N, C-alpha and C positions, 0 to 999 in steps of 0.2 A: 225699196224695202225700208219700212219704218223701223226704228229701234224698238226693241222689246221693252217690256216693263222692267225687267231686271237691269238692262243697260241704262235706262233712264234713271233708275234709282242709284246705280253706281256712279254715274256722271254727276248727278245732283249732289252727292255728298262732297265732291271736290269743289263744286261751285258754291256751296253754302259755307265752306270753311275759308274762303278767300274772296278776293274782289273779282267776282265774275268767273268766266271760264278761262281766264288767262293763267289760273293756277293749275290747270290740268296739264299733265305731262304730254299730251298731244292735243290737237285741235279736233274736237268731236265733230262728226259729220253725220248727218241724217240721210245722206245719199247712198245709194248702193255702190259697192266697189266694182268698177268696170275696168277690165284690162284694155288699154289703148296702146297699140304698138307704135303709134305715131308720136306719142308724148313720153317724155322722160323727166323725172324729177331732177331739177338742176343741181341741187347739192349732191345727188348721187351719181351724177354723170362723171365718167372717167375721161381724163384728158389723154390724148394720144401720147405714147411714150416717146421721149426725146432720145434719138439714137446717140447723141453726143454724151448723154449722162448715164445711160445704162446699156449694157450689152447682154445682160441676162434675159432670157425670155420670161414671160409671165409664169407664175408658179403652176398654173393649171396646164401650161403648155410644155413644161420642162421634160415631162416624161416622153414627149414625142422626139426629143433630141438626144435621149440617152442611147449610148452605143450598146448594141446587143452583146451579151457575154459570149466569149468564144465557146463554140460547141465542142464537147469532148469527142475525140475520135474513138471509134470502136477498135481500131488497130493502130498501134503506135510503133513506128519503126525504131528498133533499138539501135543505139550508136555502136556499130560494129567496130572492132579493132582494126586499124589500118593494116594492110598486108605487110608493110615494111616496119612496123613498130617493133622495138626491141623486146625480147622476153623479160618478164618480171623475175626478180630474184628474191629469195627468202630474206627475212629481216636479219640484219647484221651479217650478211653473206661475206663481206670483206674480211671478217675475223677469221674465216676458214682459210682464205688465201694467205693471211699473215702466218697462220700456223704452218701451212705447207712450206712457206718460204723459209721459216726458221728450221724446219725439220729436214726435208729432203728437196725442197725447191721445186716441187711439181704439184699440180692439182689437176683433177679431171673435171671437165665441164660437161654436164649431161643436160640435153634439151628434152623437155617433156611437156605434155599437154594434159591438164587436169580439168575435168568437167563437173565434178561434184563439189559442193560448198564445204562439206566436212573435211575432205582430204586437202583442199586448198588451205583451209585454216590450219590444219596440222602442219603442212609444209611451211607455211609462212612463220608459224609461231614456234615449232618444235624442232625443225630439221637442223638448224645451226646449233641449237643447244645439245641435241643428241649427238651430232657429229663431233662437237668439241669433247664431250665425255668419252666417246669411242676413240678419238685420237689420243687423248690422255691415257686411256686404258692400254692401248697398244704401245704407246711410247714408254710405258713402264718396263718394257723388255730390256731397255738399256740400263736399268738400275742394277748395280752389282749387289749381290747378296740376296736378291729376291728369290723366294721359294719358287722352284720350277713349276709346281702344280697350281700356284695361285692364278696366274694369268690364263693358262689353258682351261682351267675350270670355269673361270668367268666367261670366257669366249664361248665355251661349250654350252653354258646355260643360256646365253643370248641366242645361240644357234637353235637350241631346242625351242625357245619361246617363239622365234621367228618361224620355225617349222610349224608350230601349233597354230599360229595366226594364219599362216598360209593354208593349212588344212581346213581351218574354219571357213576361210573365204572360198575355198574350192567347194566345200559342201554347200555353202549358201548359193553359190553361182549355179551348181548343178541342180539344186532344188528349184531355183527360180526358172531355169531353162526348161525343166520338166513341166512346171506349171503352165508356162507360156505355150509350150508345144501341145499340151493336152487340150488347150482351148483353140488350137488351130491358128495361133498367131506367131509361129516360129520365125516367119520372114519379116515381121514388123521391125522397122528401124526407128531408133530414137535419135533425135538431134537436139543438142543443147544450145540455147540462145547465146550464152556467154562463156564458151570455153576459154581457158586462160593458158597461155604459153609461159613456161618457166625455164630458167636455166639454173641448175643447182651445181654447187662446187663440192666435189667429193675428195676427201683427203685421207680416207682409210677404206680398206675393203669391206669392213663391217658396215660402214656408212653407206656404201653402194648397195649392200643387201637391204638395208633399211629403206633406201629410196625405192628399190624394186618392190618392196612390200607396200609402200604408199601407192605406187602405180597400180598394183594389183587390187588394192582396196578401192581405188577410184573406179576401176573397171567393174568390180562387183556391185558397187553402189549405183553405177549407171544402169546396170541390168535391173536392179531393184526399182529404180525410177520407171523403167520401161514396163515392168510387171505391174506397178501401181497404176500407171496411166492406162494400161489395158484392162484394169479391173480384176486382175488375177489375185492380188493381195489387197487386203483392206488397210485403212490408215493405221490401225493399231499394230498390225504386223509390220508395216513399213517402219513405224517408229521403233519397234522392238529390235528389228534387224539393224537399223542404223545405230541404235544404242550399243548393240553388240560389237559392231565395227569400231565405234569410238572407244569403248572400254578396252578392246584388244590392242589398239594402237597406243592408247595411254598406258596400258599395262607394260608394253614393251619399253616405253620411255622410262617408266618407274623402275623397271628391272635394270636398265642401263645405269640409272643413277645409283641404285643400291650396289651393283657390282663395282662401279667406279669408286664409290665411297669405301668399300671394303678393301680393294686393292690399294687405294690411296692411303688408308690407315696403315696398312702393312708397309708401304714404301716409307712412310714417316718413321715407323719403328726401325726399319733397316738403316735409314739415314741417321737416326739418333744413336744407334749402337755403333755405327762407323765413326760418328763424331766423338763418342765417348772413348772408343779405342784409340783414335788419333790423339786425343787429349792425354790419355794415359801414357802413350808412347813418348809424347813430348815432355811430359813431366818426369818420366823415368830416365 
């Protein structure tokens, strides 16, 4: 193949501006380009790699030595709790034992299993706090001069609130059971992957009632999960009912705090009057 007119003109411009064709960036050739597999340009030839100098494979071969990423398993075994593992305790549970030791030297340990996240959070975060308030509320019986109606009224208000929460949970449970039975799934059983065992310290009768309320709420929310998994309730209804349970339990805790504050204020007034009377007697 002979060079075209355009190629001859292009090469000639370099030859005219310098001493011959040595000024060209490459050596012009008028021969056809032929691929010869038996010949290789010497400057472009690669020397075999020295094993002593390099241990990395050539860049174009590195992808062959890459380790394959670990495949994600469709089913992952959950780390189940060992059979002999001790039960968990609510936060600051040792404070309740110290209260019992100072008061009457006894405490009741109650073992229970909770399956729902909401009730587990309430037990861990609020049980000791509510138990301490209830213990202080009932300990005010020993205060001399306390109005006889103050403490019974406070305990009666807490009992009414606990009964109201219990009735709400019973209505919710009955409605869920009726919905599930209407769909023909009354025998469907639900299993939770991570149920948690607890041991709670009870230092007052009212605290024991509060603990029973938490257990009942956990059972009701478990049935709510079963109804949701069966498609009986939609996600919006599930969220609404869970919110009702949360507000009911938090409302009981808030009422305990209000009643404890009211009785505590009255106890401080009684102690202040007694201190003033004692001071007047000493001055007289």
